[in-house]
N, C-alpha and C positions, 0 to 999 in steps of 0.2 A: 205345791198348793193342791188342795182338794176341792172339787166342785161337784155339786149335784145338779143334774139336768134331766129334764123329762124327755122321753122318747118323742119323735116328731109327731106321731099320731097315736092316740090311745088305742089300746087293743080292744077288740070287740068281745073278747072272752078273757076271763081271769084264770083260765086253766094254765097250769104250770108248763104244759107242752108248748102253748103259744109263746110264753116268755122265752123258753129255750130256743125256739125258732127265731124269735125277734133278735135275740142277742147271741146268735150262733157264732161259735168260735171263741167266746169269752170263757176263759178257764177260771173256774171258781175253786178255791181251796178250802172253803168253810162249808159245813153242813147247814141245811135250812133250819131256821128257828121254828119253834112251835107255833109262834104267831098268835094272833087273837084279833077280834074285831074286824075280820076280813083281810088281815094282813098275810101276805105270802112272802114276808121279808126274809132275806138270806141272812143267816146268823153272822156272828163276829168273825172276822178274818181279814186278811190283807186285801187291799184294793187291787183290781176292780171287783165289784159285786153288783148284782141287780136284783130286782124284786118288783112287787106290785103292792100298792097301798091305796085304798079308797077308789079302786078302779083305774088308778094311774100307774102304768108301768114306768119304771125309772132305772137309770144306770148311774152308779156312783163310781167315779174313776178319777185318777190323777190327771191334771191338765198342765202341760208345759207351755212355755211362751209361744211356741209355734202353733199351739192349738187355739190360742185366743184370736178370734176373728173380729171382735168388736167389743165395745162397752155399752151395755144396755142402758136405756133411758130410765127404766123403772128400778127403784132401789128396793131390795128385799132384805128384811132383817131375819137372819137365820141363827138358830141356836146350833152353831157349828159342832160343838162338842157332843151334843146329843145326836145330831145327824150322823157323825162319824163314829159314834160308839159301836154301832152294829149290833146293839142289844135288841133283838126282835121282840123280847118280852117286856121291854121298858115302855111305860106309857109316855114318858118324856121323849124318848127317841121317836115313837110313832107320831106324837103331836108335832115335833119339830120337822120331821120328814114330810108329813102331810101339809104343813104350812108352806114349806118350800115348794112342793109340787103344785099346790093351788095357786101360789103366787106366780110361778112360771107359766101355768096354764092360762091365767088371766092375762098376763103380759103377751102371751102368744095370740090369744083371741083378739086383743085390742089392736094388734098390728094389722090384722086382716090378710097378712101374707104368709102366715104360718111360722114366722120368725119374730122374736121380740124386736121392738123399735130400738135402734141404736143411736148413740150420740153422733152428731155431725162432726167429722174430723176437723173441718175448718172453723166452723162457728163455735162449737163447744170445746173441742180439744186443742184449738189454735195451731193446727198443723199448717205450716207455710211452705214447705219444700215443694217445688213445682212437680218434680218427678213423682214424689209420693202421692200428691193430690191427684195427678193424672192416673196413676195406677189404681187408686181407691175409687175414682170415678168409673173406670172401666169395670172394676169389680162390682160396683153398685149396679151398673147397667146389666151385667150378666146375672146378678141375683134377681133383678126385676124381671128379666126375661124368663128365668127359671120359675119364678113364682107364678107367671102367667100360664105355664104349661099345665095341662089337665092332670098328668100323672103326679105332679108335685103335691096335689091335694088328695090323692087317692089313699084310702085307708090301708090298702094292701100293697103299698109302694115297695116295701122291702122284699116281699115275696115275688112280685113281678120283676123287680130289678135282678133278683137271683136267677130267674128264668132267662132274662135277656143276656145276662153275663154268661150263663152256661152256653147259650146259643152262640155267643160271640167266640167263646173259647173253642167250641166244636168247629165253628166255621174256619177259624184260624188253623186248627189242626187239619181240617180237610184240605185247605189250600196247600199246606206243607206237604201232605201226602200226595196230592195231585202233582205237585212240582217234582217230587221224587220219582213218580211214575212216568213223567213226561220225558221226551227226548232232550228238553232244555237242561235237565239235570245231568245228562251224560256228557260230561266235558271231554271224555276220551272217545266219543262216538266215532270220529274219523279214524282214529287208530284201531278201534275195534273192527271196523269194516276192512281195514288193511290187513289185520291179522287173520280175519276170516278168509281173505283171498289167498294168503300164504298157505293156510291149512288146506284150501281147496286145490291149489297147485301141487302141494305135496301129498294130496289124496288122503288126508285125515278126515275130511268131510266131503260129501258130494255136492253137486250143484244146488241141491235143496237144503244144504246145511245139515244133512243127516250124517251122524258119525259112522265112519266105515270101520272095517276090521283093524286097519292101521291105527285109527283113532282110539279104538277100545284097548289096543295094546299099549298105547301111550298112557292111558289112564291107570295102568297097573304100575307104572314106573314113577317113583317119587324121590329116590335117594341120590339121583345124579344132578350135576350142575345144570343140565338142560335136557328135558325129556324128549324134545324133538330130535336132538342129535343122537341120543341113546336109541330111539326107535329107528332112526335112519341107519344107524350102525347095524342093528339087527336085520332089517329088511335088505340092506345092501350086502349082507352075507360076510361082513368083516370077521365074524367069529367062526365062520365055517372053516374047517381045516386046522384050526388052532387046538392045541391041547388044553385041558382045563386050566393048567398053570399059566399058559400064555393068554388064554381068554380072560381070566380074572385080572391079570396084570394090565391088559388093555382097558378093561372096564375101570380100573383104578384111576386112569387119566381123566375120567368124567366124575369121579367121586372125591378125589383129593382136592382140597381147597386152598392149600398154601403154596408158597413158591419155594423153589430149591435151586441153588446155584450149581449143583452137581449134575452133570449129564449122565443119564443112566446108560449102562452097557447092556445091550439087548441081543438076544439070538436073532438070526436073520429073519425068520418068519414073523417074530414079534415086531422087529424094526420095520418091516414092510407094512404090517397092519397098522402100526403107529402112523406111518406116512399116509396111508389111505384114510385113516381117521382124521388126520389134520386137513387133508383136502376136502373131506366130507363136511367138516365144520365150516370151512370157508365157502363151500357151495351153498350150505344152508343159510349162511349170512347173506350171500348174494341174492338169494331168492327173496329174503325179507327186504333188502334194499330196493329191489326191483319193484316192490309193491308200495314203496313210500315210507317204510319204517326208518326212523332216524337212528341208525346204528352204523358203526364203522367196522368193516369186516375184520381188520387186524385186531382191534380192541376186543371184538366179540370172541375171536379165536383165543386171545389171552385170558379172557374171563372164563371160558368154558373148559379149555383143555389145560390140565396141569399134569405133566408126565414125570414129576420128580420122584414118585414112589413106584414106578413101573418095575425097575430092577429089584427093589426091596420086596414088593409083593410077589414077584416071580420066584425069587429065592425062598421066600417064606412058604409059598405054596409047595415048593419042592422039598420042604423039610429042613431048611437051614435054621440053626438055632437063632433065637432072638438077639443075643448079644453080637452075633456075627453080622446080621443084617443091619444093625444099627451103625456099623462102620461103613456101610455102603452109601450113606446119605448124610447131609447136614441137618436133616429134620429131627426135631426132638422126639424122644421115645414116646411121650404122651400123645403127640400128634400121630405117630405111627399106629399106636393102639386104636385111637379114635377112627382113623381112616380105615383100618382093617375091619373094625366092627361095622362101620357104615357099608363097607364093601360086601360084607356078608348079607346085610339087609338088601343091597342092590341085587345080589345073586338070587335071593329068594323072590324078589319082585320080578326078575326076569324069568324065573320058573313059572310064576303065575301068568306072565305074558306068553310063555310057551304053551301053557294050557289053552289060553284063548286062541292062539294060532293053530293049535293042534300039531306043534312041532316037537316031536318026541326027542329028536337028537339034541335040540337046544335045551330041553328040559334036563336030559341026562348030563349034558355038559355043565350046566349051571349047578346041578346037584353035586357033581364031582368037585367043581371049583369051590363051592361052599364048604364041603367036607375037608378040602385040602387046606384052607386057611383057618378053619375053626378048630384051633388047638392051642395047647400050651398056655403060656402066661397071658396072652392077649385076651383069652376068654375065661380066665380064672375068676372064680366067684369073688376072691379077695386077693390083693397083692401081699397082704400081711399073712404069709404062710410060713410054716416051719421048714 
């Protein structure tokens, strides 16, 4: 069904810009007609469309059942075909639209409330359902209260409502941002303070929460399972005295992420370093537990330390062919390649850490370790080679 209705208040200006502001958001698909006799009618096209005729702005749109709020007491005879034709140059269309607008305007003025007088649901429409009548009475009460408000009769109601709505949207946005900046939004705040205490005890930050040299070294390491353990390994001197092949094999325990059922066979120095690293992981876990963090040391150890590729990496760094090292483990070849590539990245990060520390021997050790593993099929540009 199509219905023509006048805007709540007539515009003070017939300028096209005022109409565009009044019906902001209405998408029109038809060009404006040439008009005549003061008409600013929008040309033919699909509904909705709006325009102005005789100083009366109007909107023509489809109305569904949910849009019907009442049945008016005044009956208007409309030439519906002429109104809906959308022909801005037709005298018949202009006369029909003008008659409709004048009738609606007269009905609106007679009510004294700004809305046309409606038929009574009980007396005129014979509605008898108690719940429906009660809901209608509440609605009538709200409409009467709205009509008594001064803004309801204001000519610039639409413009002022837009300002109020914009202010409400901004206020809601401000409240959201204020909450995000407040301590109430930090659900993990207690854990945050616990971790700060851990970092202070391990000397990554000082009492004023300023990052120390040890903390800056940690910022350079990103490719291991746990940056704290990797940094503790460096500062504890576990790499000192190891050959580049042994050092890169030890680091692989912090880089490899999968499990292996094969126990690696390691040279004495590397086996001792592995035992020291295992004890270091448990000690790091105990420090975190002591400050209230909810971790279990054994599970932490299992998550951080994976020694399944230590023998494989050691032999690879010594120059053993790839097919030979694959027989030393139950890990798939693709996983070995990925682990070695990540291990090279870890070596380069430890070189950067050595620069921060000013540790020349560590830098040279990691440089040699990276060169030892960066070879052959693991770092080939493509496996599809002749």
